[in-house]
N, C-alpha and C positions, 0 to 999 in steps of 0.2 A: 130302188134299181139293181138291174142283173151285172151280173160280171163280163157282160159286154159292155153295158152301156162305162163299166167305170176303166175297162182296158182301150175304148177309145177314147175315156175322158185323160187315160197316165200318157194315151199315143199322141194325143194334141198336148198338151203341156212337157212333153219328154225332156227339152231344153229348160223349163223351168230348176224341174231337177235335177238334172245331171249337175248345173250351174250352183243352186242353192249347197247340194251335196258334195263338191270338189271346191265349193268356196272354205264349206264350214271344216271340211276335213283337211285342209290344207289349215285354215289360224289354226284348228288346235293341236296341228303337228309343229307348226312354228312355234308354239307355247308349250308343248312339251321339251323341244331343245333349247328352247331358251334360258326354261325352266332353273331355276337353283338346284346343282346337283352336288351330290357328296357326303362325307364323314358328315354324321350331326351328331353333337353332344351338347346333353343340355342338365346345368343345376340347381340346385334352388340354394337360395342365399339367404340370408338374417340380417336386418339392419340394425345393428344393436350399437352400443359405446362400450369401448376402452374401458372405462373406467368402473362399470356394475361390480364385475368377475374383481376389481384390487378391491370394492367396498363389500364385497358381498364377500370375502376372505376375513376381513378387518368384523364384519357383522358377528362370525362366532369366536373370536377373543372378548368384544366387548359388544353383546345385542344390544341396536338401536333399536325403542319403539317404533319413530316415524323417519324414514331413509326419503328426504325431498330431494335431494339429489339426485340420486336412482331415477325417481320418481320424472323429473324433469328430463333424464336423457332418453328413460323408455319413449317417454312427448314427442322428445323432437326426433330420435328416430322413426316413429312411427308419421310425423310430417314429413320428414325428409324424405321416401318411398318417391314420391312423386319425380323429386327429383332427382334421383339418383336415375330413374330409368331413365329420365328424359340426357343427364349426360352417357349412359351407357350406350342410346342409340346415336348419336352426335355423331357426324361423319369424320368430325376433326377430330373428336377422340378413335374412333377406329386408325384413323390415318396417323396418331400418334406412335400405335405400336408399333409401327413396321409389320404388319401379318400380312403381307400379299394381297392374293385375293380371297384368303378367310373373310366371313362374316359375319360378324355379333348381333343380337338383337337382346332386346329386355323385356320380359313384362312383368308386371306389378301382379302376384295372387293375392293378397293380403296387404292390412296395411303396414304389417316388416317387415314380408314376407317378397324375394325379386327369384323370377329365372332368368337364370340367364346361357341363349342360347348361341350356339357355335355349329359355321357347317367351313366344312376347308373341305381340302382337296387330298389330307392322307393326312391317317389314323393319327399317324403320331403332333399334324400340325394339328387339331384340333384339341388337342389338348394340352398341347405348351398354348397355343391362345388362347385359351379360358383360364387359363392360372397367370397367365403374362395379365389379362385385363384386369384382373382381379386387385393383382398387385397394382398397378397402373392407377387404376380409380382408386384405390385405397390410397395409394402413393397423393394423388392429386387433389385429395380431400384436405390431407392434410397440408399440403402447396397453399390450398384456397385458404384453409382458415385456421392455423396453427394452434387453437384451442377448444378445435374440433374435437371431440371423441371418437365419432361416428363411426364403422367401418361396417362393409360386408364379412359377412365369417359362412365359408358353407354350411350347409347343413346334412350330413353323413358324409358317405363318399359318390360322388357323379359314376355313372352308369357307362361300360363299353360304347365308343359313338361308334355309329348304327348307319350306313350307307341308304341313302334317301336315294330315289330316284322315279321322274317320269314315267313309264312303260311307253314308250311312241307309237307301240303297235295299240295301244288299250285305248290312248287317248286320242288316234285317228279313228279309229271305230268310233267311239263318241260323237265323234266330230261328225262325223256321216253318217250315224245315225240322226242326228238333231237337227241334220242339216235335211233331214229326211221329212221330223218333224215339219221345219222349217215351207218348203213346199208344197206338202200335205194341209197345212194352214194357208196357204195363201193358193193354190189352185183352189183350196172351199169354200171360201171369200170371192174369189171372180168365177167359178159355177153360181153362188149365190146370187150376185149383185148383176151374174152372166153381163160381164165384161168381154 
């Protein structure tokens, strides 16, 4: 096919190209505006038993060959991780914290490892929200079952919160390119079937 024929084809289907590009670019722009933006803070936490540390200190004084209590507590912590993630992501839990516009999400990384992510409008709010979420979660575990010795403990120190946002100009350009690709596909199908 010669260049002249391509130009005739584009001129003939110019309305389809303009509509596809405009719709997809505006949709991408709208999504980029509505996407979550703010200071993002992530930290990993270990689901473990509080009684393990006291038993380990007593082991140095009188060593035990078998410590069934610690094994049971560790297995209980492994099995409870999915429940902990569900509690942390529950909207009722976030509402009980009174954290305003901050958002909390949790993810299971391994059998006893949880990553908690907080997105807030300000730098200090993200740190405050993470600390409050952990304290409230541990308190809620105790309130649900006073015999429960499980809690989440931070691993290392949290990184500094970073500001995240989708660049609207890049989203607009990506949407326009996608719309152009869709219009090219539609035109090629239309030309192939001679519609």
